[in-house]
N, C-alpha and C positions, 0 to 999 in steps of 0.2 A: 504494500500500500504506500503510495507516494504522499508524503506530508503536504498539507496545504491544499489538497484537491477536495472540493465539495462533492461528496458522493450522493447528496440529496438535493439536487437543484430545484426540485418541485415542491419542497417543503414550504408551508405558508410563511410569507414575509411578515415582519412586524409592521404594524400600521401606526406606530407612535410617531407623531410629528417631531421634527428636530428642535422646534422651539416650544415654548410653554403655552402658546395659543393666547387668545384674548384674555385680558385681565377679568377676573371674576366680578369686579366692581365697575366695569365699563358698560354704560347704557347707550342706546341709540333711540332717538325720538324723530319720527318722520311725520310731517304735518303738511296737509294740503288744505287751502281755504281761499276765499276771496281776498285779494290783496287790499290792505288799508294801512294807514299809519299805526304803528305801535304793536304789530303782531309779534315780531321777533323780541321786542322788549318785554312783552307780556310773558312769552314762553321762557325767556332767560330769567326774568324775575321770579317766576314760579320755581324753576330749578334751583336758582341761587337761594331762595327762601328755604329750601330743603337741604341746603348744604352741598349741592352738587357743583363741581368745578367743570365748566364747559371747556373742552379741549379742542373741539373742531365744530365750526358752524358754516354750512353752505346753504345758499338760498338762490332761488331763481323766480322771476315773475314774468308772465306772458305779457303783461302791460302794467306799469306802475299806477295807472289810473283805472282801478277797478278790474284788473286782470286776475289771473289765478296765480297764487303764491305757492311755492314748493320749498320746504325747509327740511334739512337734515342736520341734526345736532348730535354730537357725540360728547358724552360727559362722564366724569368719574364721581361716584358716590359710594362711600364706604358702606358695606353691608347691603349692597343693592339686592342681593338675592332675597333677603328677608324683607326689605323695604319696598320692593317693586309693587306689590299689590296696593299698598297705601298710596304710593306715588301715583299710580294709575288712577285710583279712585279719586284722589284729590285733584287731578288734572281734568277730570271729566266735566265739572261745571264750567271751567274756563273754555274748554274745547267747545262745549255746547253753545256758550254765549257768543262765540266767534264763528260758529258754523264750520268747525274743523273736521276733516277726515284725518285720523291719526293712528299711529301705532307705536308702542314702546317695546323695545326688545333688549334683552341682555346679550352682549357680545359673546359671552362665554357659553350661552345656550346654543351649541352648534346645531345647525340645521341638518336634518337627515335626508340623504339623497338616495334615489334609485336611478340607475343608469340603464337605459334600454338600447340595445345594439342588435345588429344583424350579423354580418360577416366580417366587416372591416374593423380594425382595432385601433387605428391611430388616434382618434379623438378620445376613445376610452382610455388608452394607455397614458395620454397626457394628463387626464384627470387623476388617474391612479398615482402617477409620479408626483404630481403637485400636492396631493394629499399626503403622500409619504414624506415629502420634503417640508411639510408644514406650511406650504404656500396657499393651500386651499383649506380654509377654516370651515370644514364641514365633515360629516361622517357619511361615508359611502356604505350603505347597509345592505345593498343587494344589487345584482345585475340580472336583468330579464332579457332574454333573447328568443327570437323565433327560429334560431338555428343552434346547433351544438358546437359550432366551429370554435368559439372563443372560451369554452369551458376551461380548458387547461390554463389559459392566460389568467382568467379571473380567479380560479381556485388556488393558483400559486400565491395570490395575495391574501388568501384566507377569507374571501368574501363569498357569501352564498350566491349560487348561479342557478337561475330558474329557466328551464327550457319550456317555452309555451309555443308550440307550432301554430302557424296561422295560415289558413287557406281562405279563399273567398266564401266557402261554405261554412267554415268553422269560426269565422272572425268574431261574431257576437259572443260565442261561448268562450273564445280565447281571451277577449277583452275582459269578460267577467272574471275569468280566472286571474288575469293580471291585476284587476282591481281588488280581488280578494287578498292578493299578496301585498298590495300597496296601502289599502285603507288603514289609517291609524298607525302606520309604520313609518311613513316618510312625509317630509314637508314639501318636497319638490321632486319632479321627474325630469331627467336629462336625456334627451334623445341624441345619442352620440352616433349618428348615422344609423338610426333605426329606420329601415326602408319600408315602413308601413304607414298609411294614413290613419290617424286616430279618429274615432267617431266622435260626434258631438256629445254623446252620452259619457264617453270616457273623459273628455276634456272638462265636462261639467264638474267632475270630481276634483280637478286641479286647475281652477281658473287662474290664469296668469301665474301658474306655478309649474308649467311644463315648458322647458326650454329646448329648442331645436337648433341644430346646425345645418344650414342649407348651403350646398356647395356651389353657390353663385353669389354675385353682388346684386341682391334683390333691389328693385323689382325686376331686374333682367333675368330671363331664363328660369321662370318658375317651373316646378314640377320635375319630372324625371330627366336624366341625361343632360344636365346643364353644360358639362364640358364638351359633349358632342355638339350641342347647339352653338356653344361659343366658338368652336373650331370652324363650324360651317359659316358663321357670321364674320369670321376673321377679326375678332376683337383683339385689342392690344393689352388689355388688362383682364385678369380673372380674379375672382374674389370669393369671399365666404361671408355669410350673414348668420348671426345668432339672434333668434327672435322667440318671443313667447308664442305658443301654438294656439291658434284659434280654429274654428270650424272652416274658415276659408283658407284654402291651401296656400301655404307660404306667404300669408298676408298679415300675420300677427305683428304686434308692436316690436320694432327692431331694437335690440340692446347694444349690439356691437357689429362692426364690419371692418374688413381690411381687404387689400388687393395686392397682387404681385404682377409685375410687367412680364409680358410674353411677346413673341413675334411669330412671323409666318413659318419659321423653320420647325416649330414644335408641333408634334403630333398630339392626338387626343390623349394618348398614354402619357406623354410629357406633361400635358396640362393637369391630368389627374395627379401626377407625382408632385408637381409644384403646388397644386391646390391643397394637398394633404397638410402641408406645413402651415398654410394660412388657416385652414379649418380648425386644426387643433389649438392654435393660439387664440383665435377668435372665440371659440366655445369656452375655453378655460377662463378667459377674461370675463365673459358674460356670466358664467356660473359663479365666479369669484365675487363679482359685484352684486349678484343676486343674494348670495348667502351672507354678505356683509351689509345688507339692507341699504344698498346704494341706488336702488332703482325704484322709481315711482312711475306707474303707468298713468298716462293722461290721454284718454281717448285711444287712438291707435298709434300713439307715440310714447316714448319713454323719456323721463328726466333721469339722467345718470350722473350722480355725484361721485366721480372717480378721482 
């Protein structure tokens, strides 16, 4: 036996992040309301009155004269875990008086993710590695696939892998089985090149909590085979789009996009190869922003405080 050789390459990897993760006492408050003078002052005054130290504040208004205001505040409050219920209850009268839509989250309460995949693994692998490195502050609790191809990849990480075959005839039953696995277990679903269209009934269980990576720069080349369509059109840029999934195909609110330059010499295979690098980065950024409470949906758009 040669020293230093790992004879068990498929044993589950540790999923402990390299850093300590978000501070237990860090909170995030997201607010949306009609813009008017004094909104941020009222919010900050409330938090300060409870001993919170605001460490980051970002805001955006669609129009300073009666537009829609979006605010994300990160703060430090000792003992937040125990004090959060009272903090939320006390904020409610202020929120109601100003017509706020709001939510308060503890940064340390990591969101639980399910990843859905088909046969390609590049987007999945990126999320797994970022979680391993501590760069994705979330828990990946399961992977669901309509194929068996990626089971060895996923089980190497010690993550449950659920194979749910899908055919046109069995799709309703397959989705119900998927929902049985997901309900009450995850906060969001990530479609990391899951090559099935989800039904409105499925999406109703995860409104603005299902994130897809589409392998084109939307709204160009919606649907299947965007790289083939891009090659036929002779485009000079290809891209990827991460968006929330809605019932309308590839038309949900966009979270993140990026592109890479190409030219006439590159085949469809070359485009797919180049596109993989863009897809994995775009999806990882979008998922990271979602789990860190940096995204607010406004109609069919998003406000992203990155």
